[in-house]
N, C-alpha and C positions, 0 to 999 in steps of 0.2 A: 568468391563473391559474385553474385549474379550481376549482369549488366543491365542497362536501361532497355535493351532489346529482348530481355528474357520475358516470356509470358508470365503474367501474375500467377497463374495456376502452378507453373513450374516453381516459381519462387516460393509460393506457399508450401508446396510439398517439401522443398529443401528445408524450409524453416521448421516445419513440423517434425521431420526426421531428426534434425539437429537438436531440437528442444526435447524430444522424447528420449534421445540418448542422454542428454544432460539430466533429465528427470530420473532415468534409470541409475545413473552413476550416483546421484544424490540419495536415492532410496537405498542403494547398497551401503553407503556411508551411514545412513540413518540406522540401518540394522546393525551396524557395528558399534553403536553407542554415541555417534556424533549427532546429537539432537539440536545443535545450535546452527552452525553454518549449513549443514546438510539440509535441514528443513527449510531454511531460507532459500537455498538454491533450488530445491524442489518446487517451492511455491512460485519463484520467479519463472521457472520453466513453464509451469502450468498457466501462469498469467499471460506469458507471451503466446502460448498456444491459443488461449481463449481470445486474445486480442486479434490474432490473425484469422481465426476461424469465423469471427463475426462478419468479416468481409464476405464470406461465402455462405452465410447461414441460409440463404434462399436457393442455393445452387444445387445442392445434393440432398436427397431424402435422408433424414436422420441427423442432419447437422445440428438442428436446434436441440435435439435430445442430448447430443454429446456436449453442447454448451451448458445445458442444465446439469449434466453429470460432472463437468469440470468445476462448475460453481459449487456443487456439493463437496467435491474433493477439497476445495479451498476452505469451506466451512468446517470440514473435519479437523483442520489443523489450526483454526483461528485461536482456540483457547491456549494451545501450546505456544504458539507464536507470541501471544500477548504476555504470557507468563515469563517467557524468555526475555522480552523487552523490559518487563517490570523488574526482573532480577538484576539486569544490567544497570537500570536506573537506580535501584536500591543501593547497589555497591558504590555508585558515584555519590549518591546523597550521604552515604555513611562515612565518607572520607572526612577526617578531622573530628570525629566524635570522641568524647571523653570516655573513660572506662565505664562509668555508670551508664552513659548513653549507649555505648556499644553493646552492653549486655542486653538492653531492650531491643536494639536493632537486630542482634543475633536471634532473638526470639521471633521477631517478625520475619527474618530471613529464613529461619527454619520452617515456618508455616508456608512461606512462598515456595521454597524448594519442594516441600511435600506436594503442594498444589501442582507444581510443574511436573513432577514425576508421574502423578496420577493422570494429568492431561496428556503427557507424552505417550504413556502406555495406551490410552484410548485412541490417540491419533494414529499410532502405528497399526493398531488392529483395524481401524477404519480404512486407512490408506491401502493396506495389503488386501482388503476385501474388495475395494472399489476400483483401484488403479489397474490391475492386470487386464480385466476384460475391456476397460476403456482404452488402454494402451493398444491392444490388438485392433480395436475398432478404428483408432486414429491412424494407425499404420495402413490399414485397408483404405481408409478415406483418402490418405495422401496418395496412394497408388491411383485411385479413381480420378482425383482432381488433376494429377500429372498426366494421366493417359488422355484426358479430354481437353487438356490445355491447348489452345490454339491462339489465333490472333485475338488480342484483347479488345473486344467490341464493348466499349463503355466501361471496362473494368478500371482503367486508370482514372477515368473521370469519377467513378464511384468511390475510389480510394480518396481522391481529393475532396469529394463532398463529405465523406465520413470525417476526414481530418478537420475540415472547416467547421463541421457541426460540433465535434467534441470541443474544439477551441472556442466556438461561440458559447457553448454551454459553460465552459470553464470561466470565461470572461463574465458571464452573467452571474455565476456563483461567487466570484471574487468581489464583485462590486459592492454588495452589502455586508461582506464578511468582517472587514476591519472597521471599528476597533472592538466590536462586541465579542467576536470569536466564540460564538455559541457552538455547542457540541455538534449538533446535526449539520448546520451549514458548513462548519469547518471540515467535518468528515466528508461531506458531499464534494467540496472543492478538492480535497485530497484525492478522492477516488477519481475525479475527472482528470486531475494532473497526472496520476499514474496511468490512466487509460490513454491519454494523449501521448505520454512518453513511450509506452509499450507499442502503441499503434505505429508511431514513427520508427521505433527501433526495428519493427518487423519489415520495414520497407527496403527493398533492394531494386525497385523498378521505377518508382514514380518521381521521387525527389533526389536531389544530389546528396551524397553522403556528407559533404562538408556542411551543407545547410541544415541537415538533420542533426548533426553533432552540435551545431550552434544552438539549436532550439533546446536540445536535451541538456546542454550545459546551463542554459538559462532556467530550465525547469527544475533542476536538481535542488537548488537552495529552497525553493518553495515547497517541494515535496518533502524535503528533510524537515523543515520547520513545522509544517502541518502534521507530519508523522510524529515528531517529538512532542508536539502539543497534545495530540490525542492520547499518546501513550502515557503522558504525565497526568492527564485528566483521569484516564481509566485507572491508573495506579492509585491516585488519590481516592477513587471510589472503592477500590479493593482494600485500601488501607483502612478506610472507615468501617468496612465490613469486618475486617480483622479485629479492629478495636472493639466493635460491638460484641463479637464472638468471645473475646477474651475478658471484657470488663463489663458487659451489659449494654443494653440499648442506649443508655444515657451517653455512652462514650461516642456514639456516632455523631450526635449533634455537637458535642464538644469539639471533635476533630474537624468537622465541617467548618465550624466557626474559626478554628485555628488556621485552616487552609485558606480561609478568606482574609487572613491577617487581622482577624477581630481580636482586639486586645483582651476582651473579656473571655474569649474562647481559650486563649493562651493561659490566662490566669487560672481558669477552672482546671485545665489540664495539669498545670503544675502542682495543684493541690492533691492530685490523685496519684498515689504511689503505685496503684495497680496499672498504670499506663506507661511503663518504662520505655524510653526511647521514642515515644510517639510525639512528644513536644519537639524533640530535635528533628525528627523526620518531617513533621508538619512545617516547621520553620524552613528547613532546607528545600522542601518541595515548593513552598510558596516563593522562595527566592529563585528557584529554578524556573518556575513559570514566569516570573517577572523578567528573567533574562531572555526567555523565548519571546516574550511580548516585545521586548526591545528589538530583537532580531526581526520579528515580523513587521514591526513598524518601519524598520530600515528598509525591508524589502518592498513594502507597499509605497512608502514615501520617497524612496531613493531610486536607484537605477534598475533594481531587480525587475519590477513590473514593466517599466518602460522597455528594457532590453528584451524581455520575453515578447512583448507586443511587436517590437521592430522585427525580430527574427521570424515570428510567425507570419507577419505581413510579407516578408521577403520570400519565404518558401511557397506561400500561396500565389504569389505573383509569377514566379518562374520555376515550375517543376521541370523534370527531365524533358518532358515532351514539348516545352516551349511555353508560350503565354497561355494562362488559364482562361477559359471562357468565363466572362463575368457572371453568367447564370450559374455556372458551377460553383464559383467562389461564394455566391450568396445563398446557395442551397442550404436548407435547414431540415435535412432528413433526420427523423428520429432514429436513435441507435439503441432503443430499448432501455430498460431500467438499469441503474448501477447495481452491481453485485459485488 
């Protein structure tokens, strides 16, 4: 573990090497057929690299290009990651189904498994084409940033400013989010929560480890709830597409109505024998979203939001280097678009 006296450039080089090693190990497991946890671990390593690299994006020529390539690497695996999440959700929703309902659920599951296999094959091809040259470039970049690391002139202040800016943007995104929970605003808030978490987890030089752990502990429930909400919404969209593909375009409108807990939508679905299991899944998914809404309400109205604010205020007041300059704490430097 680096100490508070370690130059940020050295800390960055250590982090990149560690995360590249984690990505290599995950990729090896991915090639052995572990498309679940391995892909998750690979994506986490890439996110942590991207988060730290942004701090240096203006320092070394080619850094912005590598950030774009890392973004493309994440996009290569998005479809597979989503399908994995939906399959896990489907298995949860299917618990307690009757024999007749389970037959319909099995048909939907078979369609989703096929979708996952196709996506996983495409993801592996894309990663193995894009990652090796990027990996070499990142190792070379780490050597350069470590070699030129010296006294941190303004780097700690820059890290503090970036952290304050991401937190300010997250607070702005959260304020209108509840109770409507519209797709794009909730996704935006989720991305900002993840960015703040990975930015803080990359730090070994600016804030105390105890204070960072406290913020991350407060962030995790929000990130988890927003992630489950988005996965459930996306699965509902995929389910309506599957219904339309199996039973015709009319099924899409029926299922959307059912997901909204529209009584008429349920009644129409129940009259169509060509939609096995969909009534059951629509009912369970609606209930699942209601439970998530309760959890989100508890976070916003309860101690969750307050605790996160308190812990962020604490780390912005006293980082490793002592009292933060008020100008630094209020800086609102743009950190680029969310990806």
